[in-house]
N, C-alpha and C positions, 0 to 999 in steps of 0.2 A: 680817729673819726668816725662817725656812724658810715654805711656804705650810702647810703642814698640820702636823698635831700633833706628835710622836718619840712611841714607842710606849708609852715611860711613861705618857706625859700619854691614852691611850686612852683611851676609858669605853663601855660599851656603852649601847643606847639607853635602859634604864630614870635614867641620868642626867643625859640631853639636857631642858632647857627646854621647846622646840621640838621637833616634827620633821620633818620637811622632805619633798616628793618631788620628780620630778625635774626637773620645769617647773619649781620653786623651785630647785632645781641650775643649771640652764641660764639660768634668769634673770642669778643673779651669774656665772656662766660669760661670758654677753653684756656684762654691764659693765667684767668685767675686763679683755676685749680690747679695748675702747670706751675706756676708760681705756688703755691701753698705744698706741692707735694716737694719742690727744692728747698723748702723752708726757706725761700729766700722772702722776706719781709717786705723789704725797701718796694722789691718788685709786684710781691701780691698787693700792696697799698696803690701801687698806681695802676694796677691794674682792674682793683674793684672802683677805684676813683671815673674810669672809665665805661665797664659796666652802667656806674650810676648814670651816666651823661644819656646813654644809650639807651638808657631805659625810659630815661624823661623825657626823651625824644623820639622816641618809636610811632611809627607809624603805622602798626600790622598787631590786629589784635592776640594777645599770648594767648599760648598754648600750653598745657598740664606740662608738657615737660622740658620747656623752657623757662614756667614759673616756679615749678621746683627745683632748678640749678640757680634763679636768682633770690630765691628763700636760704637754700643751702651755702651760698658765698656770702648772704648778710651772718650764716649762723659761725662759718670758719672768722671773719671778724670780730664778732662778736665773744667767740672766744678765744681768739688771740689779747682783746683786752681784758680776760677777766670778768666777763658782764655774764654770768650766768643766767640771770633772769631774762635778759635779751636772747639771748643764744638758744634758749628753750621758747620764747614767744616766734623766734623766724622759724627753728625747727618745727612748730606746729602749723607756719605757715605752708611750708612744704609739705608736711602730709597731707593737709586739708586742703592743698589747687593739684597734688598727685599723687593719690592712697597708695598707687601700686608703685611710689617710687622705693627703690633699694639704692642704700648710699654704699659707694663703692666702695671696693673692699683695697681697691689700692691707691684710695686715696685718704680711707681711715679702716685701717685695718682693725683688726678682730680686737679689742682692749683696749683700742684706744677712749683716749675720756669724753670727746665729744658724742663717742655712741651713747653714755650715762646719761645723758642729756634728752632724749630721746623721750624718758619715761615720765619728766616732769612738762615735758611738749604734749603728752596724751591724755595730761589732765588738763592741760587747758581746752584742747576737743572735747572732753567728755564733759566739761563743764564752760561752754561757750555764752559769751554776753556780747550781745549785738544791740545795734540803733538803726533805725530805718532810716533809709534814703529817699530825699528828696525824689517827689515826681517832677521830671521835666518835661517843660511845654512841648519840646521839638528834642526828639534826638532819649538815649535812654544812658546808663552807667553801667557796666560790668565788673563785678567782686570775683579777682580770682579769675578772668575768662569765664566769668557765669552768670547768666542773666539770676537776680534774684533782690527780694526787699528788701534787703538789710544789709549790714556789716556785720561783722565780728568787733569788741574794740578790744577786748582781753590777748590777743594776739597778733603777731604784725599780719596787714592783709597790703595789696594791690589793687586798685581802684582807676579802671582808665572808662573816659568819657566820650560818649558818641554823639556827632552830631546829628540832623535830620538828614543827611543824605547818606549816612556810615561810615563817613570817617571819625577816625580817630583826631579829638581835641585835645586831650589833654590824657598823661597817665603819671601814676601819685601811688607814690611805696610808703603806707604808713605804719609806722613804730606801734608797737601796742600801748596803749594809753595814750597818743598825739590827737589832739583835738583834728575832725572831721568836720569843723566850719566849712559850710557852701556845698557840702556832698549829703549830710542828712537832713532827714526834717524837724522840723522845731516841736518843742515840746509844747504839751499839751498849755499849758500857758500862755504860750510864746504864739499858738496859730492864729494867724489874720480869722479877720471877721467876716473878710469879703471873701466873695465865691472862688476859686482859682480858676484858671484857664484849665481848657478838658488837654486830656495829657493828647499830642499828635496824633493820625491812624497810621503815618510811618515808622511803623513798631521794630522793634527787630525781631526775626526770627525764633521760634521756641529752641531752647538746648537741644533737642532730638533735631535738629538740622542747623546748629550755628558752625560747627565745624566748617570752613568755608568750602562753600560750593565753587565745582572746579571742573572747566570743560578742558580735555588732555589730547592730545593725536601721540601717535606713535610711530614708525619706522623701524621694523627688523629684517634682520637677515634670517633667513629660519630653510629649513631640511625638516623632509616630509618621509612618511612611508606608510606600507598598509598592511594588513597584516595576513595570516595565510587563507587567502581564497577558499571561499566554497566549493564545491562542484556544482551548487547550484546556478551558479554567478561565474560566468565566463572572464568578463572582464572586470578590469578596478570601477569604483564609483568615485574615486577619492583622487587625494592628493599622495604623490607620489617621487619627491623629487626638491629639488632646492626652490628654494623662490626667492618673494618679500613679500614682508606684510605692512601694511597698509591701515591704520584704526584713529577711528576717533569715538570719544567715548564721554563718560561724565561722573562726579564722584560726589557725594555728599555722606557727613557722619556726625558724629558727635567724638570728641576728647579722641580716643583708638581706634573707637571701633565707628564703622561707614559700610556703602556701597556702591557697586561702582553697575556701571553698564555699557557696552562700548561695542560697536559695528566695525570688522575687519573685512578687508578684500585680501585674498589670499591668490596669487598669483606671480608667477608662471612655474608647475609643476611637470610630473613626466608621467602618468600612469604608462601600465604596460600591458599590453596586450597577449593571452595567451600564445600566441605565436612568435610575440618574441621585441614587434613592431611597440613603436611608444607612439604615446600621444601626447595631448594637452588636457591640463584641465584647470580651472579659473573658480572659484568661488566664496561668497562672500558668508562670515561667521559673525552672527551675534548672540552675544555671552551676557551675562548679568548675576551679579553675586554677592557676596559679605567681605569687605578685606577688615584687616589686622593692620592697627600701625606701633611698632616699634622702634621709638628713637626717626631714626633714616631711613628705614625699612617698613616697605608697605608689600603685604602678604597680602594677595586676592584671588581665590578657585569661586564658580559655580557652574552652571548649565552653560551650554551650547546648543545654538542650532545652523545648519548648515545648508549653505544652497550650491553646487556647484556644477559649470555647465563644463561637459567630459564631450573627448573627438578622440576618437580610437581610430586606429591606422590595423588594419592584419586581424577584422575580426574575424567570425564565425557569420555570418549572415543568415544562415538558417535558424540560429539559434538569437543571435542580437536583430537582427534584420538592419538592412542599409537603404535609405534613400526613404526610410518611414516603411520599408513592406521585407517582409521575410523574403529570400530567398535565396540561392544557392551561391556556392566560392566566399569567396572569403573580399572585404571592403572594406569601406569605413562606416563608422556611426557617431552619430551625436546624440545627446540628451541631458537633461536635467536630473539629478539626482539633490533630492533632501535628505538630511539627516541629524541625528541631536547626540550628541557627547558632552564634553565638559573640557574645561580651560583652567589652567593654573600657573598663578607668576606672579613673581617680587622684582620689586625695583630699590635700588638706593638712590636716596635721594643728594645729588649733589651739590646743593646748597642749602642742608639742613631741614629739618622736619618740615618746616612749611614751603619748601620748594616745589615747584614743578617742573625741577629739567633732573633725569634720573638716567640708571642704564639699570636696564629688565631684561630680566630672564622668563621666558614664558613656553609654555605648550599647552597643547591639546589634542583632544583626540575626537572625533566624531566614528557617529556608525549607522549604516542603513537597516542593520537588523542580519545583516548576510557577512560585512566584511568590515573593519576596524580600520579607520584611516588616523593619523595622526602627523604633529607637527612639533618641532619648534625651536627655540634660538633667541640672537639677543640682538638688542638692539635699544633707543633711546625712547625714552618718553619725557614731553613737554606739554607745556600748556598755559592756564591763565587760571588762578583762584582768586573769589571774592567772598568776604564774610559775609555778606548778604545785609540785606536790611527788610 
């Protein structure tokens, strides 16, 4: 049987007995691939049926990493059915939806006959055949997770229809050559003579900003340290001991690439005066920069700016000043220190590529041009993701 329902059997989400998320679909794809590896044909057939159901009743926008695996599962089914034409059209959908996707060597070792089907698949991509999509009065249609005015007809394609509120109303997998009735514009001879209604102003975000917009938070247990002090600065300006990091930020991007901005509070740290006595330091760090997503991992790095409040005991009042004035003897000193530097972090999404719950490892360094402060630690990142309209 074919992996996904033909167009005539497609139905909107309102007919689904249960709705599914991206992690639900990923679980079904994992199961199908494992059963193919084990050469368990009945189990693979059951897994692909689950993939079909969860794709049809999916409530979230499709992303390249998931799309490529949907097409690959369809290609595996067609390969087992010895349907060469359909194998090629499914692989063409895989390559078009995620050009950087690499076939797993553990799933398909070198020399596997399915790999030879990539050549006819590339020919389908080289000479595409497309048809224009209907202009919706409210909402929009996405083709393989992207906004475009037409859909290919000579390869497999996945369509999603969005309502004016940005919620998905229907997801449809179409095999090469199947009808796209209800999704495409009429031919010139069929066009109505009346003027169509204007497209609603609630248009989707452009592709550059379509990867879901996210608000995130983070909570980390961290440790810090200081670089070797310069003789011109007797007391540390920054972070020098264990503490916590609490941050809030946003993410936005397209596909694997994106950007982030975050403000985090660091405290309480323990800088040490030259006399050997401790103090305390609490600081805020604002950072921003690019992101790179690889499957369930996100790598991010960028510049950072720090503002820390420092209290020190046992300082030389003649050099640092105590109570706002330079005096003699040893006392305490307080002050604000501004610094600049950078941050680097990586997280692993616990619920799949589109999850916002992740284990993160991060760190950073700031300097006021005379001394470096650095920190690093592990923690949790969590938040909320929207597709945007």
